[in-house]
Structure formats: C-alpha cells, structure tokens
C-alpha positions in Angstrom: 115.5 216.4 131.9 111.7 216.4 131.9 109.9 216.6 128.6 108.4 220.0 128.1 104.7 219.7 127.2 103.2 222.1 124.8 99.6 223.2 124.5 97.5 220.5 122.8 100.3 218.0 123.4 98.5 214.6 123.2 100.4 213.5 126.3 98.3 216.1 128.2 95.3 213.9 127.5 96.8 211.3 129.8 96.9 211.3 133.6 100.6 211.6 134.3 102.0 210.0 137.4 105.7 210.1 136.9 108.0 212.9 138.0 111.3 214.2 136.6 113.8 211.4 137.4 114.0 207.7 136.6 113.9 207.0 140.4 110.7 209.0 140.7 109.1 207.0 137.9 110.3 203.7 139.3 108.8 204.5 142.8 105.6 205.7 141.3 105.4 202.5 139.2 106.1 200.3 142.3 103.5 202.1 144.3 100.8 200.6 142.1 101.5 197.1 143.4 101.3 195.1 146.6 102.8 191.8 147.8 99.6 189.8 147.1 99.1 191.0 143.6 99.1 188.6 140.7 100.2 190.7 137.7 99.4 190.2 134.0 101.7 192.0 131.6 99.9 192.5 128.3 101.8 193.1 125.1 101.4 192.9 121.3 104.4 190.6 120.9 107.4 192.0 119.0 111.1 192.2 120.1 110.7 195.6 121.9 107.5 194.5 123.7 108.9 191.1 124.6 112.1 192.6 126.0 110.2 195.3 127.9 107.8 192.8 129.4 110.7 190.7 130.6 112.1 193.8 132.3 108.8 194.5 134.0 108.8 190.9 135.2 112.3 191.5 136.7 111.3 194.8 138.3 108.3 193.1 140.1 110.0 189.9 141.0 110.1 190.6 144.8 107.3 193.1 144.8 104.3 190.9 143.9 103.1 187.3 144.1 103.4 186.4 140.4 103.9 187.9 137.0 102.5 186.5 133.7 103.2 187.8 130.2 100.4 187.4 127.6 99.9 188.5 124.0 97.0 188.3 121.6 98.9 188.1 118.3 100.3 185.0 116.7 104.1 185.3 116.5 104.8 184.5 112.9 108.1 186.2 112.1 111.0 183.7 112.4 113.2 186.3 114.0 110.7 186.7 116.9 110.2 183.0 117.2 113.9 182.5 117.5 114.1 185.2 120.2 111.3 183.6 122.3 112.8 180.1 121.9 116.5 180.9 122.5 115.9 183.2 125.4 113.2 180.9 126.8 110.8 183.8 127.2 107.7 182.6 129.2 104.7 183.9 127.4 101.0 182.8 127.0 98.3 183.7 124.6 95.9 186.2 125.9 92.9 184.1 124.9 94.1 181.3 127.2 94.4 183.3 130.4 91.6 184.4 132.7 92.1 188.2 132.8 89.9 188.7 135.9 92.2 186.3 137.8 94.9 189.0 137.9 94.5 191.8 140.4 96.8 194.1 138.4 97.4 194.5 134.7 100.3 196.3 133.0 100.4 197.2 129.3 103.9 197.5 127.8 104.9 198.9 124.4 101.2 199.4 123.5 98.1 201.3 124.7 94.5 200.3 125.4 93.2 201.7 122.2 95.7 200.0 119.9 93.7 196.7 119.5 90.0 196.0 119.9 90.8 193.1 122.3 92.6 195.6 124.7 89.8 198.1 125.0 87.6 196.4 127.6 90.6 195.4 129.8 91.2 197.6 132.9 94.9 198.6 132.8 96.6 199.7 136.0 99.9 200.8 134.5 101.1 201.7 131.0 104.7 202.0 129.8 105.1 202.9 126.1 106.9 205.0 123.5 104.2 205.3 120.8 102.3 208.5 120.2 99.0 208.8 122.1 95.8 210.7 121.3 93.4 209.3 124.0 92.9 209.7 127.7 93.5 206.5 129.8 92.3 206.0 133.3 95.3 204.2 134.7 97.0 204.6 138.0 100.4 204.9 136.4 101.2 206.1 132.9 104.7 206.6 131.4 104.4 207.4 127.7 107.4 208.9 126.0 106.8 209.1 122.2 110.2 210.9 121.6 112.0 207.6 122.6 112.9 205.2 119.9 112.1 202.1 122.0 110.2 201.0 125.1 113.3 198.9 125.9 115.2 202.1 126.5 112.7 203.1 129.1 112.9 199.6 130.6 116.7 199.9 131.0 116.2 203.2 132.8 113.8 201.6 135.2 116.3 198.7 135.9 119.2 201.1 136.5 117.1 203.2 138.8 116.3 200.1 140.7 120.0 199.1 140.9 119.3 195.9 139.0 121.9 194.7 136.5 120.0 192.7 133.8 121.0 189.1 133.3 122.6 188.2 129.9 119.2 186.9 128.6 117.4 190.1 129.6 120.2 192.4 128.4 120.2 190.5 125.0 116.4 190.9 124.7 116.6 194.7 125.5 119.6 195.2 123.2 117.7 193.5 120.3 114.5 195.5 121.2 116.4 198.8 120.8 118.1 197.7 117.6 114.8 196.6 116.0 112.7 199.6 117.0 115.3 202.2 116.1 116.3 200.2 113.0 119.9 200.4 114.1 119.4 204.1 114.9 118.4 204.9 111.4 114.9 205.7 112.6 113.7 208.0 115.3 115.8 207.9 118.5 117.1 210.2 121.2 120.2 210.3 123.3 118.6 208.1 125.9 118.3 205.3 123.4 122.1 205.5 122.7 122.9 205.5 126.4 120.8 202.4 127.1 122.2 200.7 124.1 125.7 201.4 125.1 125.0 200.2 128.7 123.8 196.8 127.3 126.6 196.4 124.8 129.0 194.5 127.1 126.2 192.5 128.9 124.2 191.3 126.0 125.1 188.2 123.9 125.6 190.0 120.6 126.3 186.8 118.7 122.8 185.6 119.7 121.3 188.9 118.6 123.0 188.4 115.2 121.4 185.0 115.0 118.0 186.5 115.6 118.6 189.0 112.8 119.7 186.3 110.4 116.8 183.9 111.2 114.2 185.0 108.7 114.0 182.2 106.2 112.6 178.7 106.4 114.4 175.8 104.7 111.3 175.3 102.5 111.6 178.9 101.3 115.0 178.5 99.7 113.3 177.6 96.5 112.2 181.3 96.1 115.8 182.3 95.5 115.9 179.8 92.6 112.6 181.2 91.2 113.8 184.8 91.7 117.0 184.2 89.7 115.3 182.2 87.0 112.6 184.9 86.5 115.0 187.9 86.9 114.8 190.6 84.3 117.4 193.3 83.9 117.1 196.7 82.3 119.0 200.0 82.8 120.4 199.2 86.2 117.1 197.8 87.4 116.1 194.2 88.5 112.6 192.9 88.1 111.4 189.5 89.3 108.1 187.9 90.1 108.0 184.9 92.5 104.4 183.7 91.9 102.5 182.6 94.9 104.4 182.9 98.2 103.7 181.5 101.7 104.4 184.9 103.3 105.2 188.4 101.9 108.3 188.4 104.1 110.1 186.2 101.6 109.7 189.0 99.0 111.5 191.4 101.4 114.3 188.9 101.9 114.8 188.4 98.2 114.6 192.1 97.4 117.2 192.9 100.1 119.5 190.2 98.7 119.3 191.5 95.1 119.8 195.1 96.4 123.4 194.0 97.4 124.4 194.0 93.8 126.7 197.0 93.3 125.7 198.3 89.9 121.9 198.0 90.5 119.9 201.2 91.2 116.5 199.7 91.6 115.1 196.3 92.7 111.4 195.3 92.2 110.2 192.0 93.6 106.6 190.9 93.4 104.6 187.9 94.5 101.0 186.9 95.1 99.8 186.3 98.7 96.1 185.5 99.2 94.2 187.6 96.7 96.7 190.4 96.6 99.8 191.3 94.5 102.6 192.4 96.8 105.4 194.4 95.4 108.6 195.3 97.3 110.7 198.3 96.1 114.4 198.9 97.0 116.8 201.6 95.9 119.6 203.7 97.5 117.3 206.5 98.4 119.8 209.1 96.9 117.8 211.4 94.7 115.2 208.7 94.5 112.2 207.8 96.6 110.9 204.2 96.6 107.9 205.4 98.6 106.8 208.0 96.1 107.3 205.7 93.1 105.3 202.9 94.8 102.4 205.3 95.4 102.7 206.7 91.9 102.4 203.2 90.3 100.0 201.4 92.6 98.5 204.0 94.9 95.3 204.2 92.8 94.9 200.4 92.7 95.6 199.5 96.4 97.8 200.6 99.3 101.3 201.8 98.5 104.1 203.8 100.2 107.2 203.7 102.2 110.5 205.5 102.7 113.1 206.8 100.3 115.1 203.5 100.1 112.3 201.0 100.7 108.6 200.7 99.9 105.8 198.3 99.5 102.6 198.0 97.5 99.6 195.7 98.1 97.0 195.5 95.3 93.9 193.3 95.1 94.4 191.1 92.0 90.9 192.0 90.7 92.1 195.7 90.5 94.9 194.7 88.0 92.4 193.7 85.3 94.6 191.0 84.0 91.8 188.9 82.5 93.1 185.4 81.8 96.7 186.6 81.7 99.2 185.7 84.5 101.3 188.3 86.2 104.9 187.7 85.4 108.3 189.5 85.7 107.6 191.1 82.3 104.2 192.3 83.6 106.0 193.8 86.6 108.5 195.5 84.4 105.8 197.0 82.1 104.0 198.4 85.2 107.1 200.0 86.5 108.5 201.4 83.2 105.3 203.3 82.6 106.1 205.6 85.5 109.9 205.5 86.1 
C-alpha cells in the first residue's frame, strides 16, 4: 500500500518518481539508465549501505555498461571489515575515482545533504530509508523513512525484478536488516520482517554470526585484564576505567560483557580517547534510563545521551578540572554516585 503523505510531510519536498507497487518503482528506476551508462553507486559505508549497493549492482548488471561502488569514509569497525573481506565486496574510495567519468550516479542509504563531499555531486537516483528535509533534483527518488533498512527496499526491488539473490548478496542484505533494525528492537515495519524472512533460508547465517562477533582485535584483549583489575563494585553496580584506549568501541565491548552478570543493575565503563573521556552506560532499562542518567551527569560538561538501556557520554578532559590528578575507577564511581 502506498504511504499516505500528510501536509508538510518532508517527503513532499522531494520529486517523487515511484508509483504504488514494487514493480512500478523498479521500472521507474531502470528507466533512468541506458546500455552505455557507466554507473557510480555512492554510499557512506556501513552494512546496510554495502548490502544495498550490492543489490543495485545486481539490478543493473545487464542494464548498463558497468557499475562501481565508492565510499568516502574509512571503514574502521572490524564487523564491517569482516563483511567486506569475507563477502569480497568490490568497493573503492570516493577520492580515488573520477566522478565525472561516470554518466550516471546513484546514492544508496544516504542523501546528498548528509555529507559535505556529497553536496556538489549530481545524483541521478536516490534510494534511502532515512528522514529527509530537503529537495533533491534527481530523476528518481525512493525515500521511505518508515522502513527500518534500505536493504529491505533492495529486497523488494530484487523480487520485483524476479532476481533471486546469491548467497553472498542475501547474506549481506540479511545482515544489513539485522544491523539497522538492531534485531527488530528499533524502528521497523512489516516490510522489514517480510524481507528478513525471505532471506532467512538463502543467507549464510553462520557467516552473519561471524560478522557480529568480529569486533575485537587480538591486541585489545589486554583491556579485559585492565577492566577486571580496575573493577569496582557497589550496590549492584560495576565501575571500571580502562585508561587510554585505541578506540571507544572497546569500551562498548567491555561494558556489554560486564552487563552479562546477572545480579548487576548498572555498568559504567570509561576510557580516554584523544582528548576526551568516553563513558559507556548499561542497565536493563526497566524503571531506569541510561540516557537520562548520562545526560544528568555529563550533559553540562560535554555530549551525553542514549536510550533506556544504553548510553554514552563524551567529555573534553579539560572540562573535568582534574588538575594533576588522574581519572580512575574511583573517580568514575564518585562522578556517578553524586547523581544516582
């Protein structure tokens, strides 16, 4: 069923080219291209974007001369690196391609106003699920912010085209939906569930599990030792400070690990990255709000917030006014206990 648009709906700011059915959208999308086109698919690389770009490459395989996928961002997360490596996703850095060489350009899982490097690029087609508040002059625009993932939209295009995805493509799309809907704990619609179920028996779910588990370097195992050595316990709460860390991601991993302990109500894990103190909050979210507590403690000192069960704060070290004192697990505990 077509999405009903209300007055002042941001989607009305965009020129809409799709109709009511998946087949109509597919035909409208295909109509943008010709056999001689060399197509550049531009993404801000993450699992949903990578999967959707692969799907576009498949949709255009016999419709255009060539398809290249390019991204501006460095892929740092190990999960995403594992996805690219194991699925052999052919991608290039945007800075290394000659944009004017491509006769048609498609933006997937993003919009021209999302990054400064996108703004001057003429985009011929946009497929995305993020909210939009700008008008884009593109020949084809399919933006559905009610959807949980662009990968869901990509599956609909493939099915409308009568194309069964390969195991590699199905695995990428399956993972893209899982990540962007956070296993359906975040925003999603029935279409997300239908596409997810369609991919279930095609995708390599063991490989998806490997992507999900690949979030730690061997060199980072030392942080678990530090976390346990510095661990403070009080009234069902864990506090630990890891010192300087290579990436704040390791703080999240340690916090999630400590949150597995049954009798623990709150977990607070901190570390220093660059010139900022980063604090990760975890709780069960039942009659508690990690986001509200993070903002209450650190909101006036830096950026802080999150959801009921998970939150994060980033505070410039200079704002902590520590003087010559080092930040420790005891310091973290004192900061928290003033407000909890």
